VMD Tcl script that builds the backbone (N, CA, C; Angstrom):
set m [mol new atoms 339]
animate dup $m
set s [atomselect $m all]
$s set {name element resname resid chain x y z} {
  {N N MET 1 A 101.792 92.729 87.926}
  {CA C MET 1 A 101.149 92.743 89.318}
  {C C MET 1 A 102.436 92.699 90.328}
  {N N ASN 2 A 102.344 93.524 91.302}
  {CA C ASN 2 A 103.571 93.697 92.289}
  {C C ASN 2 A 102.956 92.791 93.503}
  {N N GLN 3 A 103.545 91.661 93.651}
  {CA C GLN 3 A 103.217 90.664 94.632}
  {C C GLN 3 A 103.226 91.214 95.997}
  {N N GLY 4 A 104.457 91.809 96.173}
  {CA C GLY 4 A 104.744 92.459 97.510}
  {C C GLY 4 A 103.660 93.442 98.037}
  {N N LEU 5 A 103.262 94.342 97.084}
  {CA C LEU 5 A 102.177 95.359 97.205}
  {C C LEU 5 A 100.826 94.724 97.471}
  {N N PHE 6 A 100.496 93.501 96.644}
  {CA C PHE 6 A 99.307 92.859 96.778}
  {C C PHE 6 A 99.162 92.328 98.310}
  {N N LEU 7 A 100.331 91.638 98.701}
  {CA C LEU 7 A 100.293 91.156 100.104}
  {C C LEU 7 A 100.135 92.174 101.301}
  {N N ARG 8 A 100.823 93.170 100.971}
  {CA C ARG 8 A 100.926 94.414 101.911}
  {C C ARG 8 A 99.438 94.900 101.998}
  {N N ALA 9 A 98.907 95.182 100.908}
  {CA C ALA 9 A 97.424 95.794 100.829}
  {C C ALA 9 A 96.415 94.794 101.396}
  {N N LEU 10 A 96.701 93.426 101.115}
  {CA C LEU 10 A 95.635 92.536 101.596}
  {C C LEU 10 A 95.876 92.461 103.117}
  {N N LEU 11 A 97.029 92.502 103.752}
  {CA C LEU 11 A 97.235 92.322 105.307}
  {C C LEU 11 A 96.866 93.633 105.897}
  {N N VAL 12 A 97.182 94.913 105.474}
  {CA C VAL 12 A 96.744 96.024 105.987}
  {C C VAL 12 A 95.327 96.285 105.968}
  {N N GLN 13 A 94.672 96.074 104.882}
  {CA C GLN 13 A 93.398 96.299 104.851}
  {C C GLN 13 A 92.545 95.320 105.670}
  {N N ALA 14 A 93.046 94.072 105.721}
  {CA C ALA 14 A 92.390 93.064 106.687}
  {C C ALA 14 A 92.589 93.482 108.104}
  {N N LEU 15 A 93.732 94.074 108.510}
  {CA C LEU 15 A 94.054 94.479 109.861}
  {C C LEU 15 A 93.094 95.629 110.243}
  {N N VAL 16 A 92.996 96.624 109.412}
  {CA C VAL 16 A 92.293 97.790 109.658}
  {C C VAL 16 A 90.726 97.537 109.726}
  {N N VAL 17 A 90.202 96.665 108.668}
  {CA C VAL 17 A 88.854 96.178 108.826}
  {C C VAL 17 A 88.511 95.607 110.176}
  {N N GLY 18 A 89.611 94.571 110.527}
  {CA C GLY 18 A 89.389 93.815 111.639}
  {C C GLY 18 A 89.431 94.703 113.011}
  {N N ALA 19 A 90.311 95.799 112.905}
  {CA C ALA 19 A 90.328 96.533 114.145}
  {C C ALA 19 A 88.999 97.351 114.162}
  {N N LEU 20 A 88.320 97.826 113.090}
  {CA C LEU 20 A 87.328 98.723 113.241}
  {C C LEU 20 A 86.162 97.807 113.474}
  {N N PHE 21 A 86.122 96.481 113.317}
  {CA C PHE 21 A 85.031 95.482 113.659}
  {C C PHE 21 A 85.210 95.272 115.036}
  {N N GLY 22 A 86.415 95.132 115.592}
  {CA C GLY 22 A 86.503 95.058 116.949}
  {C C GLY 22 A 86.205 96.142 117.918}
  {N N LEU 23 A 86.474 97.396 117.265}
  {CA C LEU 23 A 85.931 98.640 117.962}
  {C C LEU 23 A 84.410 98.740 118.028}
  {N N LEU 24 A 83.793 98.320 116.780}
  {CA C LEU 24 A 82.249 98.307 116.745}
  {C C LEU 24 A 81.748 97.294 117.759}
  {N N LEU 25 A 82.286 96.209 117.973}
  {CA C LEU 25 A 81.754 95.472 118.976}
  {C C LEU 25 A 81.889 95.809 120.263}
  {N N LEU 26 A 82.956 96.599 120.647}
  {CA C LEU 26 A 83.000 97.193 121.957}
  {C C LEU 26 A 81.910 98.373 122.314}
  {N N LEU 27 A 81.440 98.949 121.192}
  {CA C LEU 27 A 80.614 99.960 121.516}
  {C C LEU 27 A 79.224 99.336 121.983}
  {N N PRO 28 A 78.580 100.146 122.876}
  {CA C PRO 28 A 77.270 99.720 123.373}
  {C C PRO 28 A 76.013 99.653 122.394}
  {N N LEU 29 A 76.302 99.062 121.319}
  {CA C LEU 29 A 75.037 99.211 120.184}
  {C C LEU 29 A 74.404 97.842 120.305}
  {N N ASP 30 A 73.079 97.954 120.003}
  {CA C ASP 30 A 72.380 96.797 119.867}
  {C C ASP 30 A 72.347 96.252 118.502}
  {N N GLU 31 A 72.006 94.901 118.369}
  {CA C GLU 31 A 71.921 94.370 116.905}
  {C C GLU 31 A 70.966 95.100 116.040}
  {N N ASP 32 A 69.977 95.540 116.643}
  {CA C ASP 32 A 69.018 96.280 115.735}
  {C C ASP 32 A 69.603 97.516 114.871}
  {N N PHE 33 A 70.660 98.017 115.641}
  {CA C PHE 33 A 71.497 99.359 115.138}
  {C C PHE 33 A 72.092 98.936 113.628}
  {N N PHE 34 A 72.673 97.620 113.805}
  {CA C PHE 34 A 73.435 97.126 112.591}
  {C C PHE 34 A 72.334 96.676 111.532}
  {N N ALA 35 A 71.349 96.029 112.018}
  {CA C ALA 35 A 70.206 95.667 110.933}
  {C C ALA 35 A 69.468 96.912 110.269}
  {N N ASP 36 A 69.547 97.980 111.117}
  {CA C ASP 36 A 68.780 99.178 110.563}
  {C C ASP 36 A 69.840 99.985 109.679}
  {N N TYR 37 A 71.014 100.084 110.180}
  {CA C TYR 37 A 71.994 101.014 109.538}
  {C C TYR 37 A 73.266 100.283 108.909}
  {N N GLY 38 A 73.209 99.056 109.007}
  {CA C GLY 38 A 74.428 98.258 108.378}
  {C C GLY 38 A 74.657 98.550 106.727}
  {N N PHE 39 A 73.653 98.754 106.210}
  {CA C PHE 39 A 73.575 99.035 104.783}
  {C C PHE 39 A 74.479 100.314 104.368}
  {N N ALA 40 A 74.531 101.227 105.339}
  {CA C ALA 40 A 75.266 102.483 105.202}
  {C C ALA 40 A 76.608 102.369 105.933}
  {N N ILE 41 A 76.602 101.799 107.174}
  {CA C ILE 41 A 77.719 101.821 108.005}
  {C C ILE 41 A 78.777 101.010 107.173}
  {N N GLY 42 A 78.492 99.914 106.588}
  {CA C GLY 42 A 79.533 98.766 106.086}
  {C C GLY 42 A 80.234 99.583 104.977}
  {N N PRO 43 A 79.519 100.124 104.020}
  {CA C PRO 43 A 80.259 100.484 102.719}
  {C C PRO 43 A 81.144 101.935 103.209}
  {N N VAL 44 A 80.608 102.790 104.090}
  {CA C VAL 44 A 81.315 103.972 104.618}
  {C C VAL 44 A 82.601 103.481 105.316}
  {N N SER 45 A 82.344 102.566 106.179}
  {CA C SER 45 A 83.526 101.914 107.042}
  {C C SER 45 A 84.501 101.424 105.984}
  {N N TRP 46 A 84.135 100.727 105.008}
  {CA C TRP 46 A 84.933 100.063 103.982}
  {C C TRP 46 A 85.877 101.091 103.260}
  {N N LEU 47 A 85.140 102.174 102.930}
  {CA C LEU 47 A 85.993 103.223 102.179}
  {C C LEU 47 A 86.928 103.924 103.138}
  {N N ALA 48 A 86.281 104.201 104.319}
  {CA C ALA 48 A 87.478 104.889 105.322}
  {C C ALA 48 A 88.601 103.943 105.592}
  {N N CYS 49 A 88.410 102.682 105.755}
  {CA C CYS 49 A 89.336 101.714 105.921}
  {C C CYS 49 A 90.501 101.696 104.797}
  {N N SER 50 A 89.921 101.871 103.460}
  {CA C SER 50 A 90.784 101.884 102.141}
  {C C SER 50 A 91.645 103.054 102.241}
  {N N LEU 51 A 91.049 104.183 102.849}
  {CA C LEU 51 A 91.825 105.399 102.850}
  {C C LEU 51 A 92.896 105.259 103.943}
  {N N VAL 52 A 92.636 104.647 104.914}
  {CA C VAL 52 A 93.810 104.417 105.927}
  {C C VAL 52 A 94.854 103.492 105.440}
  {N N THR 53 A 94.411 102.408 104.718}
  {CA C THR 53 A 95.380 101.682 104.101}
  {C C THR 53 A 96.270 102.181 103.091}
  {N N ALA 54 A 95.635 103.156 102.157}
  {CA C ALA 54 A 96.337 103.896 101.389}
  {C C ALA 54 A 97.374 104.816 101.992}
  {N N ARG 55 A 96.950 105.532 102.966}
  {CA C ARG 55 A 97.986 106.314 103.741}
  {C C ARG 55 A 99.092 105.583 104.262}
  {N N LEU 56 A 98.819 104.381 104.851}
  {CA C LEU 56 A 99.854 103.559 105.496}
  {C C LEU 56 A 100.702 103.000 104.522}
  {N N LEU 57 A 100.292 102.780 103.204}
  {CA C LEU 57 A 101.198 102.132 102.330}
  {C C LEU 57 A 101.471 103.136 101.144}
  {N N SER 58 A 101.288 104.527 101.562}
  {CA C SER 58 A 101.652 105.570 100.514}
  {C C SER 58 A 101.156 105.310 98.994}
  {N N LEU 59 A 99.873 105.042 99.071}
  {CA C LEU 59 A 99.209 104.781 97.795}
  {C C LEU 59 A 98.333 106.126 97.344}
  {N N PRO 60 A 97.932 106.219 96.265}
  {CA C PRO 60 A 97.093 107.539 95.977}
  {C C PRO 60 A 95.711 107.205 96.426}
  {N N ALA 61 A 95.125 108.153 97.030}
  {CA C ALA 61 A 93.751 108.124 97.595}
  {C C ALA 61 A 92.611 107.413 96.459}
  {N N GLY 62 A 92.872 108.058 95.423}
  {CA C GLY 62 A 91.956 107.618 94.293}
  {C C GLY 62 A 92.058 106.105 93.853}
  {N N LEU 63 A 93.378 105.595 93.914}
  {CA C LEU 63 A 93.496 104.389 93.838}
  {C C LEU 63 A 92.836 103.414 94.683}
  {N N ALA 64 A 92.934 103.771 96.034}
  {CA C ALA 64 A 92.440 103.055 97.043}
  {C C ALA 64 A 90.785 103.170 97.101}
  {N N LEU 65 A 90.334 104.189 96.750}
  {CA C LEU 65 A 88.800 104.267 96.692}
  {C C LEU 65 A 88.346 103.601 95.472}
  {N N PHE 66 A 89.181 103.429 94.320}
  {CA C PHE 66 A 88.747 102.595 93.226}
  {C C PHE 66 A 88.782 101.156 93.584}
  {N N ALA 67 A 89.993 100.705 94.337}
  {CA C ALA 67 A 90.144 99.470 94.682}
  {C C ALA 67 A 89.027 99.079 95.738}
  {N N ALA 68 A 88.537 99.830 96.542}
  {CA C ALA 68 A 87.650 99.792 97.694}
  {C C ALA 68 A 86.296 99.619 96.928}
  {N N LEU 69 A 85.947 100.284 95.820}
  {CA C LEU 69 A 84.682 100.138 95.015}
  {C C LEU 69 A 84.660 98.823 94.302}
  {N N ALA 70 A 85.772 98.460 93.627}
  {CA C ALA 70 A 85.957 97.185 93.010}
  {C C ALA 70 A 85.590 95.989 93.919}
  {N N GLY 71 A 86.351 96.008 95.167}
  {CA C GLY 71 A 86.201 95.037 96.062}
  {C C GLY 71 A 84.849 94.923 96.620}
  {N N GLY 72 A 84.306 96.195 96.954}
  {CA C GLY 72 A 82.877 96.229 97.351}
  {C C GLY 72 A 81.967 95.699 96.536}
  {N N VAL 73 A 81.963 95.940 95.133}
  {CA C VAL 73 A 80.959 95.273 94.286}
  {C C VAL 73 A 81.158 93.779 94.150}
  {N N ALA 74 A 82.336 93.378 94.087}
  {CA C ALA 74 A 82.549 91.866 93.875}
  {C C ALA 74 A 82.271 91.106 95.189}
  {N N GLY 75 A 82.547 91.853 96.494}
  {CA C GLY 75 A 82.198 91.262 97.698}
  {C C GLY 75 A 80.636 91.286 97.885}
  {N N THR 76 A 80.088 92.279 97.530}
  {CA C THR 76 A 78.465 92.192 97.600}
  {C C THR 76 A 78.001 91.197 96.651}
  {N N LEU 77 A 78.271 91.032 95.537}
  {CA C LEU 77 A 77.844 89.885 94.638}
  {C C LEU 77 A 78.190 88.470 95.320}
  {N N VAL 78 A 79.117 88.205 95.763}
  {CA C VAL 78 A 79.491 86.928 96.296}
  {C C VAL 78 A 78.757 86.882 97.723}
  {N N GLY 79 A 78.603 88.102 98.454}
  {CA C GLY 79 A 77.811 88.015 99.722}
  {C C GLY 79 A 76.372 87.581 99.520}
  {N N LEU 80 A 75.870 88.122 98.414}
  {CA C LEU 80 A 74.399 87.854 98.137}
  {C C LEU 80 A 74.278 86.345 97.819}
  {N N VAL 81 A 75.172 85.568 97.554}
  {CA C VAL 81 A 75.028 84.223 97.319}
  {C C VAL 81 A 75.516 83.434 98.282}
  {N N ALA 82 A 76.725 83.701 98.795}
  {CA C ALA 82 A 77.358 82.885 99.657}
  {C C ALA 82 A 77.378 83.318 101.218}
  {N N GLY 83 A 77.100 84.534 101.420}
  {CA C GLY 83 A 77.059 85.118 102.855}
  {C C GLY 83 A 78.135 86.121 103.011}
  {N N HIS 84 A 78.009 86.799 104.212}
  {CA C HIS 84 A 79.006 88.024 104.497}
  {C C HIS 84 A 80.399 87.646 104.598}
  {N N ALA 85 A 80.822 86.543 105.188}
  {CA C ALA 85 A 82.148 86.405 105.411}
  {C C ALA 85 A 82.953 85.894 104.154}
  {N N PRO 86 A 82.258 85.114 103.195}
  {CA C PRO 86 A 82.912 85.000 101.885}
  {C C PRO 86 A 83.006 86.223 101.140}
  {N N GLY 87 A 81.812 87.099 101.140}
  {CA C GLY 87 A 81.968 88.307 100.357}
  {C C GLY 87 A 83.215 89.189 100.912}
  {N N LEU 88 A 83.352 89.088 102.176}
  {CA C LEU 88 A 84.409 89.902 102.878}
  {C C LEU 88 A 85.827 89.523 102.261}
  {N N VAL 89 A 85.988 88.162 102.194}
  {CA C VAL 89 A 87.229 87.752 101.732}
  {C C VAL 89 A 87.393 88.073 100.286}
  {N N ILE 90 A 86.458 87.934 99.338}
  {CA C ILE 90 A 86.557 88.376 98.038}
  {C C ILE 90 A 86.710 89.849 98.034}
  {N N SER 91 A 86.114 90.639 98.834}
  {CA C SER 91 A 86.361 92.181 98.814}
  {C C SER 91 A 87.881 92.347 99.115}
  {N N LEU 92 A 88.288 91.779 100.236}
  {CA C LEU 92 A 89.894 91.875 100.315}
  {C C LEU 92 A 90.691 91.434 99.294}
  {N N LEU 93 A 90.417 90.320 98.639}
  {CA C LEU 93 A 91.334 89.993 97.621}
  {C C LEU 93 A 91.321 90.910 96.349}
  {N N VAL 94 A 90.101 91.331 96.059}
  {CA C VAL 94 A 89.921 92.378 94.780}
  {C C VAL 94 A 90.603 93.610 95.183}
  {N N PHE 95 A 90.323 93.998 96.464}
  {CA C PHE 95 A 91.048 95.172 96.854}
  {C C PHE 95 A 92.447 95.201 96.702}
  {N N ALA 96 A 93.160 94.070 97.165}
  {CA C ALA 96 A 94.498 94.010 97.129}
  {C C ALA 96 A 94.994 93.618 95.833}
  {N N ALA 97 A 94.321 93.130 94.877}
  {CA C ALA 97 A 94.640 92.972 93.708}
  {C C ALA 97 A 94.720 94.256 92.819}
  {N N SER 98 A 93.713 94.912 93.086}
  {CA C SER 98 A 93.586 96.336 92.541}
  {C C SER 98 A 94.831 97.205 92.916}
  {N N CYS 99 A 95.064 97.231 94.248}
  {CA C CYS 99 A 96.322 97.917 94.609}
  {C C CYS 99 A 97.637 97.294 94.105}
  {N N GLY 100 A 97.739 95.992 94.027}
  {CA C GLY 100 A 98.943 95.396 93.477}
  {C C GLY 100 A 99.296 95.631 92.071}
  {N N GLY 101 A 98.378 96.260 91.292}
  {CA C GLY 101 A 98.395 96.648 89.910}
  {C C GLY 101 A 99.147 98.046 89.879}
  {N N TYR 102 A 99.198 98.578 90.922}
  {CA C TYR 102 A 99.788 100.064 90.814}
  {C C TYR 102 A 101.369 100.119 90.690}
  {N N ASP 103 A 101.799 100.984 89.704}
  {CA C ASP 103 A 103.162 101.115 89.431}
  {C C ASP 103 A 103.649 102.494 89.689}
  {N N ARG 104 A 104.364 102.496 90.684}
  {CA C ARG 104 A 104.822 103.809 91.286}
  {C C ARG 104 A 105.652 104.618 90.266}
  {N N GLU 105 A 106.438 103.853 89.694}
  {CA C GLU 105 A 107.436 104.407 88.610}
  {C C GLU 105 A 106.585 105.003 87.386}
  {N N ARG 106 A 105.520 104.321 86.922}
  {CA C ARG 106 A 104.801 104.770 85.826}
  {C C ARG 106 A 103.878 106.106 86.458}
  {N N ASP 107 A 103.551 106.085 87.605}
  {CA C ASP 107 A 102.754 107.134 88.181}
  {C C ASP 107 A 103.623 108.524 88.278}
  {N N ALA 108 A 104.918 108.313 88.555}
  {CA C ALA 108 A 105.917 109.487 88.648}
  {C C ALA 108 A 106.462 109.928 87.453}
  {N N ALA 109 A 106.245 109.224 86.278}
  {CA C ALA 109 A 107.000 109.437 85.082}
  {C C ALA 109 A 106.236 110.756 84.527}
  {N N PRO 110 A 107.039 111.649 84.037}
  {CA C PRO 110 A 106.439 112.979 83.385}
  {C C PRO 110 A 105.714 112.474 82.252}
  {N N LEU 111 A 104.494 113.229 81.964}
  {CA C LEU 111 A 103.826 113.199 80.731}
  {C C LEU 111 A 104.573 113.950 79.505}
  {N N ASP 112 A 104.547 113.064 78.402}
  {CA C ASP 112 A 105.159 113.669 77.253}
  {C C ASP 112 A 104.224 114.739 76.532}
  {N N ALA 113 A 104.468 115.853 76.126}
  {CA C ALA 113 A 103.732 116.626 75.540}
  {C C ALA 113 A 103.736 116.648 74.044}
}
mol reanalyze $m
mol bondsrecalc $m
mol representation Tube
mol addrep $m
């Protein structure tokens, strides 16, 4: 586990998700919009934020999408029991842990035939 990458992924994803959350609050949308469409907006936004994080940290997009999926599933399960905020925290931690396991040197190594 690359602890530096874990911390960077955690911080960047939290900032990107937080910035998007702030932007959505500024839009003139009523609460019914999120009640009606939040089931789609949340996951799509989470995936988009993970791609931004991947770009900023020079990570493969596939890794970021996998990490987002893993974090999203874990966060959803926690969110069903404990609420949205604890679910988001777990999502961020699982996302960062998945990214922290990435090894650039192994990815760049040529395959032996």
